[in-house]
PDB file of N, H, CA, C and O in Angstrom:
ATOM      1  N   UNK A   1       0.844  -1.175   0.000  1.00  0.00           N
ATOM      2  CA  UNK A   1       0.000   0.000   0.000  1.00  0.00           C
ATOM      3  C   UNK A   1       0.889   1.238   0.000  1.00  0.00           C
ATOM      4  O   UNK A   1       1.928   1.252   0.660  1.00  0.00           O
ATOM      5  N   UNK A   2       0.505   2.245  -0.710  1.00  0.00           N
ATOM      6  H   UNK A   2      -0.339   2.234  -1.246  1.00  0.00           H
ATOM      7  CA  UNK A   2       1.357   3.423  -0.785  1.00  0.00           C
ATOM      8  C   UNK A   2       1.270   4.330   0.435  1.00  0.00           C
ATOM      9  O   UNK A   2       2.052   5.273   0.551  1.00  0.00           O
ATOM     10  N   UNK A   3       0.330   4.066   1.355  1.00  0.00           N
ATOM     11  H   UNK A   3      -0.306   3.300   1.261  1.00  0.00           H
ATOM     12  CA  UNK A   3       0.173   4.997   2.469  1.00  0.00           C
ATOM     13  C   UNK A   3       0.620   4.441   3.819  1.00  0.00           C
ATOM     14  O   UNK A   3       0.401   5.078   4.850  1.00  0.00           O
ATOM     15  N   UNK A   4       1.237   3.273   3.827  1.00  0.00           N
ATOM     16  H   UNK A   4       1.415   2.755   2.990  1.00  0.00           H
ATOM     17  CA  UNK A   4       1.746   2.738   5.088  1.00  0.00           C
ATOM     18  C   UNK A   4       2.850   1.714   4.842  1.00  0.00           C
ATOM     19  O   UNK A   4       3.123   1.329   3.705  1.00  0.00           O
ATOM     20  N   UNK A   5       3.467   1.290   5.917  1.00  0.00           N
ATOM     21  H   UNK A   5       3.245   1.603   6.840  1.00  0.00           H
ATOM     22  CA  UNK A   5       4.613   0.394   5.844  1.00  0.00           C
ATOM     23  C   UNK A   5       4.367  -0.807   6.751  1.00  0.00           C
ATOM     24  O   UNK A   5       3.886  -0.660   7.875  1.00  0.00           O
ATOM     25  N   UNK A   6       4.698  -1.985   6.256  1.00  0.00           N
ATOM     26  H   UNK A   6       5.089  -2.104   5.343  1.00  0.00           H
ATOM     27  CA  UNK A   6       4.686  -3.196   7.073  1.00  0.00           C
ATOM     28  C   UNK A   6       6.130  -3.641   7.263  1.00  0.00           C
ATOM     29  O   UNK A   6       6.948  -3.523   6.350  1.00  0.00           O
ATOM     30  N   UNK A   7       6.435  -4.146   8.436  1.00  0.00           N
ATOM     31  H   UNK A   7       5.770  -4.241   9.177  1.00  0.00           H
ATOM     32  CA  UNK A   7       7.762  -4.685   8.687  1.00  0.00           C
ATOM     33  C   UNK A   7       7.666  -5.764   9.748  1.00  0.00           C
ATOM     34  O   UNK A   7       6.850  -5.684  10.666  1.00  0.00           O
ATOM     35  N   UNK A   8       8.504  -6.766   9.609  1.00  0.00           N
ATOM     36  H   UNK A   8       9.167  -6.831   8.863  1.00  0.00           H
ATOM     37  CA  UNK A   8       8.644  -7.784  10.644  1.00  0.00           C
ATOM     38  C   UNK A   8      10.053  -7.646  11.186  1.00  0.00           C
ATOM     39  O   UNK A   8      11.032  -7.830  10.462  1.00  0.00           O
ATOM     40  N   UNK A   9      10.144  -7.324  12.457  1.00  0.00           N
ATOM     41  H   UNK A   9       9.349  -7.175  13.045  1.00  0.00           H
ATOM     42  CA  UNK A   9      11.446  -7.165  13.101  1.00  0.00           C
ATOM     43  C   UNK A   9      11.751  -8.394  13.925  1.00  0.00           C
ATOM     44  O   UNK A   9      10.958  -8.786  14.781  1.00  0.00           O
ATOM     45  N   UNK A  10      12.887  -9.002  13.676  1.00  0.00           N
ATOM     46  H   UNK A  10      13.532  -8.684  12.980  1.00  0.00           H
ATOM     47  CA  UNK A  10      13.338 -10.128  14.480  1.00  0.00           C
ATOM     48  C   UNK A  10      14.352  -9.590  15.474  1.00  0.00           C
ATOM     49  O   UNK A  10      15.448  -9.173  15.098  1.00  0.00           O
ATOM     50  N   UNK A  11      13.978  -9.602  16.735  1.00  0.00           N
ATOM     51  H   UNK A  11      13.087  -9.940  17.040  1.00  0.00           H
ATOM     52  CA  UNK A  11      14.842  -9.066  17.777  1.00  0.00           C
ATOM     53  C   UNK A  11      15.567 -10.219  18.460  1.00  0.00           C
ATOM     54  O   UNK A  11      14.925 -11.115  19.009  1.00  0.00           O
ATOM     55  N   UNK A  12      16.896 -10.205  18.432  1.00  0.00           N
ATOM     56  H   UNK A  12      17.417  -9.478  17.987  1.00  0.00           H
ATOM     57  CA  UNK A  12      17.647 -11.315  19.024  1.00  0.00           C
ATOM     58  C   UNK A  12      17.548 -11.305  20.546  1.00  0.00           C
ATOM     59  O   UNK A  12      17.380 -10.251  21.158  1.00  0.00           O
ATOM     60  N   UNK A  13      17.654 -12.489  21.151  1.00  0.00           N
ATOM     61  H   UNK A  13      17.791 -13.346  20.654  1.00  0.00           H
ATOM     62  CA  UNK A  13      17.673 -12.528  22.611  1.00  0.00           C
ATOM     63  C   UNK A  13      18.879 -11.739  23.131  1.00  0.00           C
ATOM     64  O   UNK A  13      19.956 -11.750  22.535  1.00  0.00           O
ATOM     65  N   UNK A  14      18.671 -11.071  24.233  1.00  0.00           N
ATOM     66  H   UNK A  14      17.796 -11.061  24.717  1.00  0.00           H
ATOM     67  CA  UNK A  14      19.734 -10.218  24.769  1.00  0.00           C
ATOM     68  C   UNK A  14      19.552 -10.092  26.277  1.00  0.00           C
ATOM     69  O   UNK A  14      18.446 -10.222  26.800  1.00  0.00           O
ATOM     70  N   UNK A  15      20.669  -9.834  26.963  1.00  0.00           N
ATOM     71  H   UNK A  15      21.568  -9.729  26.537  1.00  0.00           H
ATOM     72  CA  UNK A  15      20.586  -9.569  28.400  1.00  0.00           C
ATOM     73  C   UNK A  15      19.862  -8.249  28.649  1.00  0.00           C
ATOM     74  O   UNK A  15      19.143  -8.103  29.638  1.00  0.00           O
ATOM     75  N   UNK A  16      20.054  -7.301  27.756  1.00  0.00           N
ATOM     76  H   UNK A  16      20.638  -7.419  26.953  1.00  0.00           H
ATOM     77  CA  UNK A  16      19.366  -6.008  27.856  1.00  0.00           C
ATOM     78  C   UNK A  16      18.239  -6.001  26.829  1.00  0.00           C
ATOM     79  O   UNK A  16      18.500  -6.095  25.629  1.00  0.00           O
ATOM     80  N   UNK A  17      17.001  -5.892  27.276  1.00  0.00           N
ATOM     81  H   UNK A  17      16.789  -5.816  28.250  1.00  0.00           H
ATOM     82  CA  UNK A  17      15.884  -5.919  26.325  1.00  0.00           C
ATOM     83  C   UNK A  17      15.939  -4.754  25.338  1.00  0.00           C
ATOM     84  O   UNK A  17      16.331  -3.642  25.691  1.00  0.00           O
ATOM     85  N   UNK A  18      15.544  -5.025  24.113  1.00  0.00           N
ATOM     86  H   UNK A  18      15.226  -5.929  23.826  1.00  0.00           H
ATOM     87  CA  UNK A  18      15.482  -4.007  23.071  1.00  0.00           C
ATOM     88  C   UNK A  18      14.147  -3.288  23.206  1.00  0.00           C
ATOM     89  O   UNK A  18      13.095  -3.921  23.285  1.00  0.00           O
ATOM     90  N   UNK A  19      14.198  -1.972  23.233  1.00  0.00           N
ATOM     91  H   UNK A  19      15.053  -1.457  23.169  1.00  0.00           H
ATOM     92  CA  UNK A  19      12.962  -1.182  23.302  1.00  0.00           C
ATOM     93  C   UNK A  19      12.468  -0.925  21.886  1.00  0.00           C
ATOM     94  O   UNK A  19      13.113  -0.222  21.108  1.00  0.00           O
ATOM     95  N   UNK A  20      11.322  -1.500  21.564  1.00  0.00           N
ATOM     96  H   UNK A  20      10.798  -2.071  22.197  1.00  0.00           H
ATOM     97  CA  UNK A  20      10.765  -1.380  20.222  1.00  0.00           C
ATOM     98  C   UNK A  20      10.524   0.077  19.850  1.00  0.00           C
ATOM     99  O   UNK A  20      10.775   0.474  18.712  1.00  0.00           O
ATOM    100  N   UNK A  21      10.041   0.876  20.796  1.00  0.00           N
ATOM    101  H   UNK A  21       9.837   0.553  21.720  1.00  0.00           H
ATOM    102  CA  UNK A  21       9.806   2.289  20.520  1.00  0.00           C
ATOM    103  C   UNK A  21      11.069   3.017  20.086  1.00  0.00           C
ATOM    104  O   UNK A  21      11.013   3.907  19.238  1.00  0.00           O
ATOM    105  N   UNK A  22      12.203   2.645  20.660  1.00  0.00           N
ATOM    106  H   UNK A  22      12.248   1.921  21.349  1.00  0.00           H
ATOM    107  CA  UNK A  22      13.478   3.250  20.269  1.00  0.00           C
ATOM    108  C   UNK A  22      13.861   2.840  18.845  1.00  0.00           C
ATOM    109  O   UNK A  22      14.345   3.661  18.066  1.00  0.00           O
ATOM    110  N   UNK A  23      13.643   1.572  18.514  1.00  0.00           N
ATOM    111  H   UNK A  23      13.251   0.905  19.146  1.00  0.00           H
ATOM    112  CA  UNK A  23      13.952   1.092  17.157  1.00  0.00           C
ATOM    113  C   UNK A  23      13.082   1.814  16.128  1.00  0.00           C
ATOM    114  O   UNK A  23      13.590   2.305  15.120  1.00  0.00           O
ATOM    115  N   UNK A  24      11.778   1.879  16.380  1.00  0.00           N
ATOM    116  H   UNK A  24      11.365   1.481  17.199  1.00  0.00           H
ATOM    117  CA  UNK A  24      10.851   2.530  15.447  1.00  0.00           C
ATOM    118  C   UNK A  24      11.162   4.020  15.342  1.00  0.00           C
ATOM    119  O   UNK A  24      11.196   4.573  14.243  1.00  0.00           O
ATOM    120  N   UNK A  25      11.389   4.669  16.481  1.00  0.00           N
ATOM    121  H   UNK A  25      11.361   4.220  17.374  1.00  0.00           H
ATOM    122  CA  UNK A  25      11.705   6.099  16.471  1.00  0.00           C
ATOM    123  C   UNK A  25      12.976   6.413  15.710  1.00  0.00           C
ATOM    124  O   UNK A  25      13.043   7.405  14.984  1.00  0.00           O
ATOM    125  N   UNK A  26      13.991   5.568  15.875  1.00  0.00           N
ATOM    126  H   UNK A  26      13.938   4.762  16.466  1.00  0.00           H
ATOM    127  CA  UNK A  26      15.259   5.762  15.160  1.00  0.00           C
ATOM    128  C   UNK A  26      15.060   5.609  13.655  1.00  0.00           C
ATOM    129  O   UNK A  26      15.613   6.379  12.870  1.00  0.00           O
ATOM    130  N   UNK A  27      14.272   4.617  13.257  1.00  0.00           N
ATOM    131  H   UNK A  27      13.822   3.991  13.895  1.00  0.00           H
ATOM    132  CA  UNK A  27      13.984   4.412  11.837  1.00  0.00           C
ATOM    133  C   UNK A  27      13.248   5.615  11.248  1.00  0.00           C
ATOM    134  O   UNK A  27      13.618   6.121  10.189  1.00  0.00           O
ATOM    135  N   UNK A  28      12.197   6.069  11.947  1.00  0.00           N
ATOM    136  H   UNK A  28      11.896   5.657  12.807  1.00  0.00           H
ATOM    137  CA  UNK A  28      11.427   7.219  11.466  1.00  0.00           C
ATOM    138  C   UNK A  28      12.298   8.464  11.355  1.00  0.00           C
ATOM    139  O   UNK A  28      12.182   9.225  10.394  1.00  0.00           O
ATOM    140  N   UNK A  29      13.169   8.668  12.336  1.00  0.00           N
ATOM    141  H   UNK A  29      13.263   8.049  13.116  1.00  0.00           H
ATOM    142  CA  UNK A  29      14.051   9.841  12.309  1.00  0.00           C
ATOM    143  C   UNK A  29      15.024   9.772  11.139  1.00  0.00           C
ATOM    144  O   UNK A  29      15.266  10.777  10.470  1.00  0.00           O
ATOM    145  N   UNK A  30      15.585   8.586  10.890  1.00  0.00           N
ATOM    146  H   UNK A  30      15.389   7.770  11.433  1.00  0.00           H
ATOM    147  CA  UNK A  30      16.543   8.435   9.784  1.00  0.00           C
ATOM    148  C   UNK A  30      15.879   8.699   8.434  1.00  0.00           C
ATOM    149  O   UNK A  30      16.456   9.368   7.577  1.00  0.00           O
ATOM    150  N   UNK A  31      14.668   8.174   8.244  1.00  0.00           N
ATOM    151  H   UNK A  31      14.200   7.630   8.940  1.00  0.00           H
ATOM    152  CA  UNK A  31      13.943   8.401   6.982  1.00  0.00           C
ATOM    153  C   UNK A  31      13.596   9.881   6.848  1.00  0.00           C
ATOM    154  O   UNK A  31      13.715  10.449   5.762  1.00  0.00           O
ATOM    155  N   UNK A  32      13.171  10.508   7.937  1.00  0.00           N
ATOM    156  H   UNK A  32      13.075  10.047   8.819  1.00  0.00           H
ATOM    157  CA  UNK A  32      12.818  11.935   7.896  1.00  0.00           C
ATOM    158  C   UNK A  32      14.023  12.805   7.564  1.00  0.00           C
ATOM    159  O   UNK A  32      13.889  13.817   6.877  1.00  0.00           O
ATOM    160  N   UNK A  33      15.202  12.414   8.051  1.00  0.00           N
ATOM    161  H   UNK A  33      15.311  11.591   8.609  1.00  0.00           H
ATOM    162  CA  UNK A  33      16.424  13.172   7.710  1.00  0.00           C
ATOM    163  C   UNK A  33      16.785  12.986   6.242  1.00  0.00           C
ATOM    164  O   UNK A  33      17.271  13.916   5.599  1.00  0.00           O
ATOM    165  N   UNK A  34      16.548  11.786   5.708  1.00  0.00           N
ATOM    166  H   UNK A  34      16.152  11.030   6.230  1.00  0.00           H
ATOM    167  CA  UNK A  34      16.879  11.523   4.306  1.00  0.00           C
ATOM    168  C   UNK A  34      15.937  12.256   3.354  1.00  0.00           C
ATOM    169  O   UNK A  34      16.351  12.675   2.274  1.00  0.00           O
ATOM    170  N   UNK A  35      14.668  12.413   3.751  1.00  0.00           N
ATOM    171  H   UNK A  35      14.331  12.072   4.628  1.00  0.00           H
ATOM    172  CA  UNK A  35      13.665  13.103   2.933  1.00  0.00           C
ATOM    173  C   UNK A  35      12.983  14.175   3.781  1.00  0.00           C
ATOM    174  O   UNK A  35      11.833  14.004   4.186  1.00  0.00           O
ATOM    175  N   UNK A  36      13.677  15.270   4.050  1.00  0.00           N
ATOM    176  H   UNK A  36      14.611  15.409   3.721  1.00  0.00           H
ATOM    177  CA  UNK A  36      13.112  16.291   4.947  1.00  0.00           C
ATOM    178  C   UNK A  36      11.899  17.000   4.335  1.00  0.00           C
ATOM    179  O   UNK A  36      11.775  17.142   3.118  1.00  0.00           O
ATOM    180  N   UNK A  37      11.026  17.430   5.220  1.00  0.00           N
ATOM    181  H   UNK A  37      11.126  17.315   6.208  1.00  0.00           H
ATOM    182  CA  UNK A  37       9.896  18.246   4.796  1.00  0.00           C
ATOM    183  C   UNK A  37       8.716  17.491   4.228  1.00  0.00           C
ATOM    184  O   UNK A  37       7.728  18.117   3.844  1.00  0.00           O
ATOM    185  N   UNK A  38       8.774  16.172   4.158  1.00  0.00           N
ATOM    186  H   UNK A  38       9.577  15.663   4.470  1.00  0.00           H
ATOM    187  CA  UNK A  38       7.666  15.423   3.565  1.00  0.00           C
ATOM    188  C   UNK A  38       6.571  15.095   4.573  1.00  0.00           C
ATOM    189  O   UNK A  38       5.440  14.809   4.179  1.00  0.00           O
ATOM    190  N   UNK A  39       6.880  15.133   5.848  1.00  0.00           N
ATOM    191  H   UNK A  39       7.799  15.365   6.168  1.00  0.00           H
ATOM    192  CA  UNK A  39       5.873  14.807   6.858  1.00  0.00           C
ATOM    193  C   UNK A  39       5.321  13.404   6.678  1.00  0.00           C
ATOM    194  O   UNK A  39       4.107  13.211   6.609  1.00  0.00           O
ATOM    195  N   UNK A  40       6.202  12.438   6.603  1.00  0.00           N
ATOM    196  H   UNK A  40       7.188  12.595   6.659  1.00  0.00           H
ATOM    197  CA  UNK A  40       5.810  11.079   6.266  1.00  0.00           C
ATOM    198  C   UNK A  40       5.077  10.321   7.373  1.00  0.00           C
ATOM    199  O   UNK A  40       4.256   9.451   7.084  1.00  0.00           O
ATOM    200  N   UNK A  41       5.357  10.635   8.606  1.00  0.00           N
ATOM    201  H   UNK A  41       6.024  11.342   8.840  1.00  0.00           H
ATOM    202  CA  UNK A  41       4.946   9.759   9.699  1.00  0.00           C
ATOM    203  C   UNK A  41       3.789  10.295  10.524  1.00  0.00           C
ATOM    204  O   UNK A  41       3.726  11.484  10.837  1.00  0.00           O
ATOM    205  N   UNK A  42       2.883   9.404  10.870  1.00  0.00           N
ATOM    206  H   UNK A  42       2.935   8.438  10.616  1.00  0.00           H
ATOM    207  CA  UNK A  42       1.888   9.687  11.891  1.00  0.00           C
ATOM    208  C   UNK A  42       2.515   9.362  13.239  1.00  0.00           C
ATOM    209  O   UNK A  42       3.549   8.698  13.308  1.00  0.00           O
ATOM    210  N   UNK A  43       1.886   9.833  14.307  1.00  0.00           N
ATOM    211  H   UNK A  43       1.047  10.373  14.252  1.00  0.00           H
ATOM    212  CA  UNK A  43       2.367   9.471  15.635  1.00  0.00           C
ATOM    213  C   UNK A  43       2.082   7.998  15.880  1.00  0.00           C
ATOM    214  O   UNK A  43       1.069   7.461  15.431  1.00  0.00           O
ATOM    215  N   UNK A  44       2.982   7.363  16.593  1.00  0.00           N
ATOM    216  H   UNK A  44       3.805   7.800  16.958  1.00  0.00           H
ATOM    217  CA  UNK A  44       2.758   6.002  17.037  1.00  0.00           C
ATOM    218  C   UNK A  44       2.932   4.953  15.953  1.00  0.00           C
ATOM    219  O   UNK A  44       3.383   5.238  14.844  1.00  0.00           O
ATOM    220  N   UNK A  45       2.561   3.735  16.308  1.00  0.00           N
ATOM    221  H   UNK A  45       2.194   3.503  17.209  1.00  0.00           H
ATOM    222  CA  UNK A  45       2.659   2.597  15.410  1.00  0.00           C
ATOM    223  C   UNK A  45       1.833   1.467  16.018  1.00  0.00           C
ATOM    224  O   UNK A  45       1.475   1.515  17.194  1.00  0.00           O
ATOM    225  N   UNK A  46       1.538   0.461  15.217  1.00  0.00           N
ATOM    226  H   UNK A  46       1.829   0.421  14.261  1.00  0.00           H
ATOM    227  CA  UNK A  46       0.811  -0.717  15.698  1.00  0.00           C
ATOM    228  C   UNK A  46       1.822  -1.852  15.780  1.00  0.00           C
ATOM    229  O   UNK A  46       2.527  -2.123  14.808  1.00  0.00           O
ATOM    230  N   UNK A  47       1.900  -2.515  16.922  1.00  0.00           N
ATOM    231  H   UNK A  47       1.327  -2.295  17.712  1.00  0.00           H
ATOM    232  CA  UNK A  47       2.817  -3.640  17.036  1.00  0.00           C
ATOM    233  C   UNK A  47       2.073  -4.905  17.423  1.00  0.00           C
ATOM    234  O   UNK A  47       0.970  -4.868  17.969  1.00  0.00           O
ATOM    235  N   UNK A  48       2.698  -6.001  17.127  1.00  0.00           N
ATOM    236  H   UNK A  48       3.594  -6.032  16.683  1.00  0.00           H
ATOM    237  CA  UNK A  48       2.116  -7.306  17.431  1.00  0.00           C
ATOM    238  C   UNK A  48       3.254  -8.275  17.694  1.00  0.00           C
ATOM    239  O   UNK A  48       4.219  -8.317  16.931  1.00  0.00           O
ATOM    240  N   UNK A  49       3.157  -9.044  18.750  1.00  0.00           N
ATOM    241  H   UNK A  49       2.373  -9.010  19.370  1.00  0.00           H
ATOM    242  CA  UNK A  49       4.169 -10.049  19.063  1.00  0.00           C
ATOM    243  C   UNK A  49       3.826 -11.326  18.302  1.00  0.00           C
ATOM    244  O   UNK A  49       2.706 -11.830  18.384  1.00  0.00           O
ATOM    245  N   UNK A  50       4.790 -11.831  17.574  1.00  0.00           N
ATOM    246  H   UNK A  50       5.700 -11.422  17.508  1.00  0.00           H
ATOM    247  CA  UNK A  50       4.627 -13.083  16.830  1.00  0.00           C
ATOM    248  C   UNK A  50       5.134 -14.192  17.739  1.00  0.00           C
ATOM    249  O   UNK A  50       6.313 -14.220  18.092  1.00  0.00           O
ATOM    250  N   UNK A  51       4.259 -15.092  18.113  1.00  0.00           N
ATOM    251  H   UNK A  51       3.301 -15.069  17.827  1.00  0.00           H
ATOM    252  CA  UNK A  51       4.581 -16.061  19.164  1.00  0.00           C
ATOM    253  C   UNK A  51       5.038 -17.422  18.662  1.00  0.00           C
ATOM    254  O   UNK A  51       5.649 -18.177  19.418  1.00  0.00           O
ATOM    255  N   UNK A  52       4.758 -17.756  17.407  1.00  0.00           N
ATOM    256  H   UNK A  52       4.262 -17.144  16.792  1.00  0.00           H
ATOM    257  CA  UNK A  52       5.185 -19.077  16.924  1.00  0.00           C
ATOM    258  C   UNK A  52       5.402 -19.037  15.411  1.00  0.00           C
ATOM    259  O   UNK A  52       5.090 -18.050  14.744  1.00  0.00           O
ATOM    260  N   UNK A  53       5.940 -20.127  14.896  1.00  0.00           N
ATOM    261  H   UNK A  53       6.193 -20.929  15.438  1.00  0.00           H
ATOM    262  CA  UNK A  53       6.277 -20.216  13.475  1.00  0.00           C
ATOM    263  C   UNK A  53       5.044 -20.091  12.581  1.00  0.00           C
ATOM    264  O   UNK A  53       5.108 -19.457  11.528  1.00  0.00           O
ATOM    265  N   UNK A  54       3.929 -20.686  12.986  1.00  0.00           N
ATOM    266  H   UNK A  54       3.876 -21.201  13.842  1.00  0.00           H
ATOM    267  CA  UNK A  54       2.700 -20.621  12.206  1.00  0.00           C
ATOM    268  C   UNK A  54       2.247 -19.171  12.022  1.00  0.00           C
ATOM    269  O   UNK A  54       1.870 -18.763  10.924  1.00  0.00           O
ATOM    270  N   UNK A  55       2.289 -18.410  13.100  1.00  0.00           N
ATOM    271  H   UNK A  55       2.595 -18.742  13.992  1.00  0.00           H
ATOM    272  CA  UNK A  55       1.896 -17.000  13.045  1.00  0.00           C
ATOM    273  C   UNK A  55       2.872 -16.192  12.189  1.00  0.00           C
ATOM    274  O   UNK A  55       2.455 -15.303  11.448  1.00  0.00           O
ATOM    275  N   UNK A  56       4.155 -16.492  12.287  1.00  0.00           N
ATOM    276  H   UNK A  56       4.494 -17.214  12.890  1.00  0.00           H
ATOM    277  CA  UNK A  56       5.162 -15.805  11.477  1.00  0.00           C
ATOM    278  C   UNK A  56       4.918 -16.052   9.992  1.00  0.00           C
ATOM    279  O   UNK A  56       4.979 -15.119   9.190  1.00  0.00           O
ATOM    280  N   UNK A  57       4.645 -17.291   9.623  1.00  0.00           N
ATOM    281  H   UNK A  57       4.596 -18.048  10.274  1.00  0.00           H
ATOM    282  CA  UNK A  57       4.389 -17.624   8.216  1.00  0.00           C
ATOM    283  C   UNK A  57       3.145 -16.883   7.714  1.00  0.00           C
ATOM    284  O   UNK A  57       3.151 -16.334   6.613  1.00  0.00           O
ATOM    285  N   UNK A  58       2.084 -16.869   8.518  1.00  0.00           N
ATOM    286  H   UNK A  58       2.078 -17.315   9.413  1.00  0.00           H
ATOM    287  CA  UNK A  58       0.848 -16.179   8.117  1.00  0.00           C
ATOM    288  C   UNK A  58       1.087 -14.684   7.942  1.00  0.00           C
ATOM    289  O   UNK A  58       0.583 -14.092   6.987  1.00  0.00           O
ATOM    290  N   UNK A  59       1.833 -14.070   8.831  1.00  0.00           N
ATOM    291  H   UNK A  59       2.242 -14.550   9.607  1.00  0.00           H
ATOM    292  CA  UNK A  59       2.086 -12.628   8.713  1.00  0.00           C
ATOM    293  C   UNK A  59       3.008 -12.302   7.544  1.00  0.00           C
ATOM    294  O   UNK A  59       2.829 -11.279   6.883  1.00  0.00           O
ATOM    295  N   UNK A  60       3.981 -13.149   7.285  1.00  0.00           N
ATOM    296  H   UNK A  60       4.126 -13.980   7.822  1.00  0.00           H
ATOM    297  CA  UNK A  60       4.837 -12.949   6.100  1.00  0.00           C
ATOM    298  C   UNK A  60       4.002 -12.993   4.824  1.00  0.00           C
ATOM    299  O   UNK A  60       4.199 -12.179   3.922  1.00  0.00           O
ATOM    300  N   UNK A  61       3.073 -13.938   4.747  1.00  0.00           N
ATOM    301  H   UNK A  61       2.912 -14.599   5.480  1.00  0.00           H
ATOM    302  CA  UNK A  61       2.203 -14.024   3.568  1.00  0.00           C
ATOM    303  C   UNK A  61       1.317 -12.787   3.455  1.00  0.00           C
ATOM    304  O   UNK A  61       1.115 -12.273   2.355  1.00  0.00           O
ATOM    305  N   UNK A  62       0.790 -12.308   4.571  1.00  0.00           N
ATOM    306  H   UNK A  62       0.955 -12.726   5.464  1.00  0.00           H
ATOM    307  CA  UNK A  62      -0.048 -11.109   4.569  1.00  0.00           C
ATOM    308  C   UNK A  62       0.743  -9.897   4.063  1.00  0.00           C
ATOM    309  O   UNK A  62       0.254  -9.139   3.225  1.00  0.00           O
ATOM    310  N   UNK A  63       1.958  -9.719   4.574  1.00  0.00           N
ATOM    311  H   UNK A  63       2.355 -10.334   5.255  1.00  0.00           H
ATOM    312  CA  UNK A  63       2.783  -8.576   4.173  1.00  0.00           C
ATOM    313  C   UNK A  63       3.137  -8.664   2.691  1.00  0.00           C
ATOM    314  O   UNK A  63       3.093  -7.655   1.988  1.00  0.00           O
ATOM    315  N   UNK A  64       3.485  -9.847   2.210  1.00  0.00           N
ATOM    316  H   UNK A  64       3.521 -10.667   2.781  1.00  0.00           H
ATOM    317  CA  UNK A  64       3.847 -10.013   0.802  1.00  0.00           C
ATOM    318  C   UNK A  64       2.660  -9.748  -0.118  1.00  0.00           C
ATOM    319  O   UNK A  64       2.831  -9.178  -1.195  1.00  0.00           O
ATOM    320  N   UNK A  65       1.457 -10.156   0.295  1.00  0.00           N
ATOM    321  H   UNK A  65       1.318 -10.619   1.171  1.00  0.00           H
ATOM    322  CA  UNK A  65       0.270 -10.005  -0.549  1.00  0.00           C
ATOM    323  C   UNK A  65      -0.387  -8.641  -0.419  1.00  0.00           C
ATOM    324  O   UNK A  65      -1.233  -8.293  -1.243  1.00  0.00           O
ATOM    325  N   UNK A  66      -0.026  -7.866   0.582  1.00  0.00           N
ATOM    326  H   UNK A  66       0.661  -8.149   1.251  1.00  0.00           H
ATOM    327  CA  UNK A  66      -0.701  -6.601   0.851  1.00  0.00           C
ATOM    328  C   UNK A  66      -0.760  -5.661  -0.357  1.00  0.00           C
ATOM    329  O   UNK A  66      -1.830  -5.112  -0.622  1.00  0.00           O
ATOM    330  N   UNK A  67       0.323  -5.445  -1.099  1.00  0.00           N
ATOM    331  H   UNK A  67       1.192  -5.890  -0.883  1.00  0.00           H
ATOM    332  CA  UNK A  67       0.242  -4.528  -2.256  1.00  0.00           C
ATOM    333  C   UNK A  67      -0.747  -4.978  -3.320  1.00  0.00           C
ATOM    334  O   UNK A  67      -1.285  -4.156  -4.061  1.00  0.00           O
ATOM    335  N   UNK A  68      -0.988  -6.283  -3.396  1.00  0.00           N
ATOM    336  H   UNK A  68      -0.551  -6.951  -2.793  1.00  0.00           H
ATOM    337  CA  UNK A  68      -1.930  -6.796  -4.405  1.00  0.00           C
ATOM    338  C   UNK A  68      -3.371  -6.427  -4.081  1.00  0.00           C
ATOM    339  O   UNK A  68      -4.224  -6.432  -4.968  1.00  0.00           O
ATOM    340  N   UNK A  69      -3.652  -6.106  -2.821  1.00  0.00           N
ATOM    341  H   UNK A  69      -2.959  -6.101  -2.100  1.00  0.00           H
ATOM    342  CA  UNK A  69      -5.002  -5.725  -2.408  1.00  0.00           C
ATOM    343  C   UNK A  69      -5.276  -4.250  -2.583  1.00  0.00           C
ATOM    344  O   UNK A  69      -6.395  -3.809  -2.324  1.00  0.00           O
ATOM    345  N   UNK A  70      -4.302  -3.470  -3.012  1.00  0.00           N
ATOM    346  H   UNK A  70      -3.393  -3.828  -3.222  1.00  0.00           H
ATOM    347  CA  UNK A  70      -4.466  -2.034  -3.151  1.00  0.00           C
ATOM    348  C   UNK A  70      -5.412  -1.707  -4.300  1.00  0.00           C
ATOM    349  O   UNK A  70      -5.287  -2.240  -5.402  1.00  0.00           O
ATOM    350  N   UNK A  71      -6.361  -0.818  -4.015  1.00  0.00           N
ATOM    351  H   UNK A  71      -6.463  -0.385  -3.120  1.00  0.00           H
ATOM    352  CA  UNK A  71      -7.259  -0.313  -5.064  1.00  0.00           C
ATOM    353  C   UNK A  71      -7.147   1.200  -5.092  1.00  0.00           C
ATOM    354  O   UNK A  71      -7.210   1.847  -4.047  1.00  0.00           O
ATOM    355  N   UNK A  72      -6.985   1.753  -6.244  1.00  0.00           N
ATOM    356  H   UNK A  72      -6.934   1.227  -7.093  1.00  0.00           H
ATOM    357  CA  UNK A  72      -6.824   3.205  -6.374  1.00  0.00           C
ATOM    358  C   UNK A  72      -8.082   3.910  -6.121  1.00  0.00           C
ATOM    359  O   UNK A  72      -8.125   5.138  -6.189  1.00  0.00           O
TER     360      UNK A  72
END
């Protein structure tokens, strides 16, 4: 879809937990610096924890097929 972004982040196990908000914020800031003045981002984001392989496969298929569902 041209108006949003899907991503699956695989976060490795670590002694220090990774803060998802920091990862997303850093990504948004980097894109905004690369293309200044476009106002690309809304506040916040939607997250979902993928708990097993079956769910991961289903979400990968959803993300891959998403552009095909776009209607102008």
